[in-house]
N, CA, C and O atoms as a GROMACS GRO file, in nm:
protein
  248
    1MET      N    1   0.085  -0.116   0.000
    1MET     CA    2   0.000   0.000   0.000
    1MET      C    3   0.091   0.123   0.000
    1MET      O    4   0.183   0.133   0.080
    2GLY      N    5   0.063   0.216  -0.090
    2GLY     CA    6   0.145   0.336  -0.102
    2GLY      C    7   0.118   0.437   0.009
    2GLY      O    8   0.017   0.428   0.079
    3PRO      N    9   0.209   0.534   0.025
    3PRO     CA   10   0.194   0.631   0.134
    3PRO      C   11   0.072   0.722   0.118
    3PRO      O   12   0.010   0.760   0.217
    4VAL      N   13   0.038   0.756  -0.004
    4VAL     CA   14  -0.081   0.841  -0.026
    4VAL      C   15  -0.207   0.763   0.010
    4VAL      O   16  -0.298   0.816   0.075
    5ASP      N   17  -0.212   0.638  -0.032
    5ASP     CA   18  -0.326   0.552   0.000
    5ASP      C   19  -0.340   0.536   0.151
    5ASP      O   20  -0.451   0.544   0.204
    6ARG      N   21  -0.229   0.514   0.220
    6ARG     CA   22  -0.233   0.498   0.366
    6ARG      C   23  -0.282   0.624   0.434
    6ARG      O   24  -0.361   0.618   0.528
    7ALA      N   25  -0.235   0.740   0.389
    7ALA     CA   26  -0.275   0.867   0.450
    7ALA      C   27  -0.424   0.892   0.428
    7ALA      O   28  -0.494   0.933   0.521
    8LEU      N   29  -0.472   0.868   0.307
    8LEU     CA   30  -0.615   0.889   0.280
    8LEU      C   31  -0.701   0.795   0.363
    8LEU      O   32  -0.806   0.836   0.413
    9ARG      N   33  -0.659   0.671   0.377
    9ARG     CA   34  -0.734   0.576   0.459
    9ARG      C   35  -0.740   0.621   0.605
    9ARG      O   36  -0.844   0.612   0.669
   10ALA      N   37  -0.627   0.669   0.655
   10ALA     CA   38  -0.623   0.715   0.795
   10ALA      C   39  -0.716   0.834   0.815
   10ALA      O   40  -0.787   0.841   0.915
   11ILE      N   41  -0.715   0.928   0.721
   11ILE     CA   42  -0.801   1.047   0.733
   11ILE      C   43  -0.948   1.008   0.727
   11ILE      O   44  -1.028   1.053   0.809
   12VAL      N   45  -0.983   0.924   0.630
   12VAL     CA   46  -1.123   0.880   0.617
   12VAL      C   47  -1.166   0.803   0.742
   12VAL      O   48  -1.277   0.821   0.792
   13GLY      N   49  -1.078   0.717   0.792
   13GLY     CA   50  -1.110   0.641   0.913
   13GLY      C   51  -1.135   0.731   1.033
   13GLY      O   52  -1.231   0.710   1.107
   14LEU      N   53  -1.049   0.830   1.051
   14LEU     CA   54  -1.067   0.922   1.164
   14LEU      C   55  -1.195   1.005   1.150
   14LEU      O   56  -1.264   1.031   1.248
   15ILE      N   57  -1.226   1.046   1.028
   15ILE     CA   58  -1.350   1.122   1.007
   15ILE      C   59  -1.471   1.036   1.040
   15ILE      O   60  -1.563   1.082   1.108
   16LEU      N   61  -1.472   0.911   0.994
   16LEU     CA   62  -1.585   0.823   1.022
   16LEU      C   63  -1.598   0.793   1.171
   16LEU      O   64  -1.708   0.790   1.225
   17ILE      N   65  -1.485   0.772   1.237
   17ILE     CA   66  -1.488   0.746   1.381
   17ILE      C   67  -1.539   0.868   1.457
   17ILE      O   68  -1.608   0.854   1.558
   18SER      N   69  -1.506   0.988   1.409
   18SER     CA   70  -1.552   1.109   1.476
   18SER      C   71  -1.705   1.123   1.470
   18SER      O   72  -1.763   1.196   1.550
   19LEU      N   73  -1.769   1.053   1.377
   19LEU     CA   74  -1.915   1.058   1.368
   19LEU      C   75  -1.982   0.993   1.490
   19LEU      O   76  -2.100   1.016   1.515
   20THR      N   77  -1.907   0.913   1.564
   20THR     CA   78  -1.965   0.854   1.685
   20THR      C   79  -1.972   0.956   1.798
   20THR      O   80  -2.043   0.936   1.897
   21VAL      N   81  -1.897   1.067   1.784
   21VAL     CA   82  -1.893   1.169   1.889
   21VAL      C   83  -1.972   1.293   1.848
   21VAL      O   84  -2.050   1.347   1.927
   22VAL      N   85  -1.952   1.337   1.725
   22VAL     CA   86  -2.024   1.454   1.673
   22VAL      C   87  -2.108   1.411   1.555
   22VAL      O   88  -2.087   1.302   1.500
   23GLY      N   89  -2.200   1.491   1.515
   23GLY     CA   90  -2.286   1.457   1.402
   23GLY      C   91  -2.401   1.370   1.447
   23GLY      O   92  -2.463   1.396   1.550
   24PRO      N   93  -2.431   1.265   1.370
   24PRO     CA   94  -2.547   1.182   1.403
   24PRO      C   95  -2.527   1.096   1.529
   24PRO      O   96  -2.625   1.043   1.582
   25GLN      N   97  -2.406   1.080   1.577
   25GLN     CA   98  -2.374   1.006   1.699
   25GLN      C   99  -2.432   0.864   1.698
   25GLN      O  100  -2.498   0.822   1.793
   26THR      N  101  -2.405   0.793   1.590
   26THR     CA  102  -2.446   0.653   1.583
   26THR      C  103  -2.322   0.565   1.581
   26THR      O  104  -2.212   0.613   1.554
   27LEU      N  105  -2.341   0.439   1.608
   27LEU     CA  106  -2.228   0.346   1.608
   27LEU      C  107  -2.181   0.311   1.468
   27LEU      O  108  -2.080   0.243   1.453
   28TRP      N  109  -2.252   0.356   1.364
   28TRP     CA  110  -2.208   0.332   1.227
   28TRP      C  111  -2.072   0.398   1.201
   28TRP      O  112  -2.002   0.357   1.108
   29GLY      N  113  -2.036   0.496   1.278
   29GLY     CA  114  -1.906   0.560   1.264
   29GLY      C  115  -1.791   0.466   1.293
   29GLY      O  116  -1.678   0.491   1.252
   30LEU      N  117  -1.819   0.358   1.366
   30LEU     CA  118  -1.714   0.261   1.396
   30LEU      C  119  -1.668   0.186   1.272
   30LEU      O  120  -1.567   0.116   1.276
   31VAL      N  121  -1.740   0.200   1.162
   31VAL     CA  122  -1.696   0.143   1.035
   31VAL      C  123  -1.562   0.204   0.997
   31VAL      O  124  -1.485   0.144   0.921
   32GLY      N  125  -1.533   0.323   1.048
   32GLY     CA  126  -1.407   0.390   1.023
   32GLY      C  127  -1.286   0.316   1.078
   32GLY      O  128  -1.172   0.348   1.042
   33LEU      N  129  -1.309   0.218   1.165
   33LEU     CA  130  -1.198   0.137   1.216
   33LEU      C  131  -1.132   0.055   1.104
   33LEU      O  132  -1.012   0.029   1.108
   34VAL      N  133  -1.211   0.015   1.006
   34VAL     CA  134  -1.156  -0.068   0.897
   34VAL      C  135  -1.051   0.008   0.818
   34VAL      O  136  -0.938  -0.041   0.807
   35PRO      N  137  -1.082   0.126   0.761
   35PRO     CA  138  -0.975   0.196   0.688
   35PRO      C  139  -0.861   0.241   0.778
   35PRO      O  140  -0.746   0.246   0.734
   36LEU      N  141  -0.891   0.275   0.903
   36LEU     CA  142  -0.785   0.317   0.994
   36LEU      C  143  -0.689   0.202   1.024
   36LEU      O  144  -0.568   0.221   1.022
   37LEU      N  145  -0.742   0.084   1.051
   37LEU     CA  146  -0.657  -0.031   1.080
   37LEU      C  147  -0.578  -0.077   0.958
   37LEU      O  148  -0.462  -0.117   0.971
   38THR      N  149  -0.638  -0.070   0.840
   38THR     CA  150  -0.563  -0.107   0.720
   38THR      C  151  -0.453  -0.006   0.691
   38THR      O  152  -0.348  -0.043   0.638
   39ALA      N  153  -0.476   0.120   0.725
   39ALA     CA  154  -0.370   0.221   0.706
   39ALA      C  155  -0.255   0.196   0.802
   39ALA      O  156  -0.138   0.207   0.764
   40VAL      N  157  -0.287   0.164   0.927
   40VAL     CA  158  -0.182   0.138   1.026
   40VAL      C  159  -0.104   0.012   0.990
   40VAL      O  160   0.019   0.010   1.000
   41ALA      N  161  -0.174  -0.092   0.947
   41ALA     CA  162  -0.108  -0.218   0.912
   41ALA      C  163  -0.034  -0.210   0.779
   41ALA      O  164   0.064  -0.282   0.757
   42GLY      N  165  -0.081  -0.122   0.690
   42GLY     CA  166  -0.019  -0.113   0.558
   42GLY      C  167  -0.055  -0.229   0.468
   42GLY      O  168   0.017  -0.261   0.373
   43PHE      N  169  -0.166  -0.294   0.499
   43PHE     CA  170  -0.210  -0.411   0.424
   43PHE      C  171  -0.361  -0.408   0.408
   43PHE      O  172  -0.434  -0.384   0.504
   44CYS      N  173  -0.407  -0.432   0.287
   44CYS     CA  174  -0.551  -0.436   0.262
   44CYS      C  175  -0.585  -0.571   0.199
   44CYS      O  176  -0.542  -0.600   0.087
   45PRO      N  177  -0.662  -0.654   0.268
   45PRO     CA  178  -0.698  -0.785   0.212
   45PRO      C  179  -0.774  -0.775   0.080
   45PRO      O  180  -0.757  -0.859  -0.008
   46ALA      N  181  -0.857  -0.673   0.064
   46ALA     CA  182  -0.932  -0.656  -0.061
   46ALA      C  183  -0.836  -0.629  -0.177
   46ALA      O  184  -0.858  -0.678  -0.288
   47TYR      N  185  -0.731  -0.551  -0.153
   47TYR     CA  186  -0.633  -0.524  -0.258
   47TYR      C  187  -0.564  -0.653  -0.301
   47TYR      O  188  -0.537  -0.672  -0.420
   48THR      N  189  -0.536  -0.741  -0.207
   48THR     CA  190  -0.472  -0.867  -0.239
   48THR      C  191  -0.563  -0.953  -0.326
   48THR      O  192  -0.519  -1.011  -0.424
   49LEU      N  193  -0.690  -0.960  -0.290
   49LEU     CA  194  -0.785  -1.039  -0.367
   49LEU      C  195  -0.805  -0.985  -0.507
   49LEU      O  196  -0.821  -1.062  -0.602
   50LEU      N  197  -0.803  -0.852  -0.521
   50LEU     CA  198  -0.827  -0.789  -0.651
   50LEU      C  199  -0.699  -0.765  -0.731
   50LEU      O  200  -0.705  -0.725  -0.847
   51GLY      N  201  -0.585  -0.790  -0.670
   51GLY     CA  202  -0.458  -0.771  -0.740
   51GLY      C  203  -0.419  -0.626  -0.759
   51GLY      O  204  -0.349  -0.593  -0.855
   52ILE      N  205  -0.463  -0.538  -0.670
   52ILE     CA  206  -0.434  -0.395  -0.680
   52ILE      C  207  -0.308  -0.364  -0.599
   52ILE      O  208  -0.293  -0.411  -0.487
   53LYS      N  209  -0.219  -0.284  -0.657
   53LYS     CA  210  -0.098  -0.242  -0.587
   53LYS      C  211  -0.085  -0.090  -0.602
   53LYS      O  212  -0.081  -0.039  -0.713
   54THR      N  213  -0.078  -0.019  -0.490
   54THR     CA  214  -0.064   0.126  -0.495
   54THR      C  215   0.072   0.172  -0.449
   54THR      O  216   0.098   0.292  -0.439
   55CYS      N  217   0.161   0.077  -0.420
   55CYS     CA  218   0.295   0.109  -0.375
   55CYS      C  219   0.391   0.098  -0.493
   55CYS      O  220   0.394  -0.002  -0.564
   56ARG      N  221   0.468   0.204  -0.512
   56ARG     CA  222   0.569   0.198  -0.619
   56ARG      C  223   0.683   0.109  -0.576
   56ARG      O  224   0.728   0.115  -0.462
   57THR      N  225   0.729   0.027  -0.667
   57THR     CA  226   0.844  -0.058  -0.641
   57THR      C  227   0.951  -0.030  -0.745
   57THR      O  228   0.921   0.001  -0.860
   58GLU      N  229   1.074  -0.042  -0.703
   58GLU     CA  230   1.184  -0.021  -0.795
   58GLU      C  231   1.210  -0.151  -0.872
   58GLU      O  232   1.209  -0.260  -0.815
   59ASN      N  233   1.232  -0.137  -1.002
   59ASN     CA  234   1.267  -0.253  -1.083
   59ASN      C  235   1.418  -0.270  -1.077
   59ASN      O  236   1.492  -0.188  -1.132
   60ARG      N  237   1.462  -0.374  -1.011
   60ARG     CA  238   1.605  -0.398  -0.994
   60ARG      C  239   1.648  -0.512  -1.085
   60ARG      O  240   1.579  -0.612  -1.099
   61MET      N  241   1.762  -0.494  -1.144
   61MET     CA  242   1.821  -0.599  -1.226
   61MET      C  243   1.905  -0.687  -1.133
   61MET      O  244   1.986  -0.636  -1.056
   62VAL      N  245   1.887  -0.816  -1.140
   62VAL     CA  246   1.961  -0.907  -1.053
   62VAL      C  247   2.086  -0.956  -1.121
   62VAL      O  248   2.161  -1.034  -1.062
   0.00000   0.00000   0.00000
């Protein structure tokens, strides 16, 4: 997972979690734990299943 992807996930996760405190104050804001945890871990199971890679890798000659 690339750094931009991780940052966006963390921001979206924190915004969704904040909905449990401000706004509609429902537990649906806890859905924000998913993007926040994937940002912290740097791993997204859905990306693995779909074959998506957002991290740049260097092509090295062996």
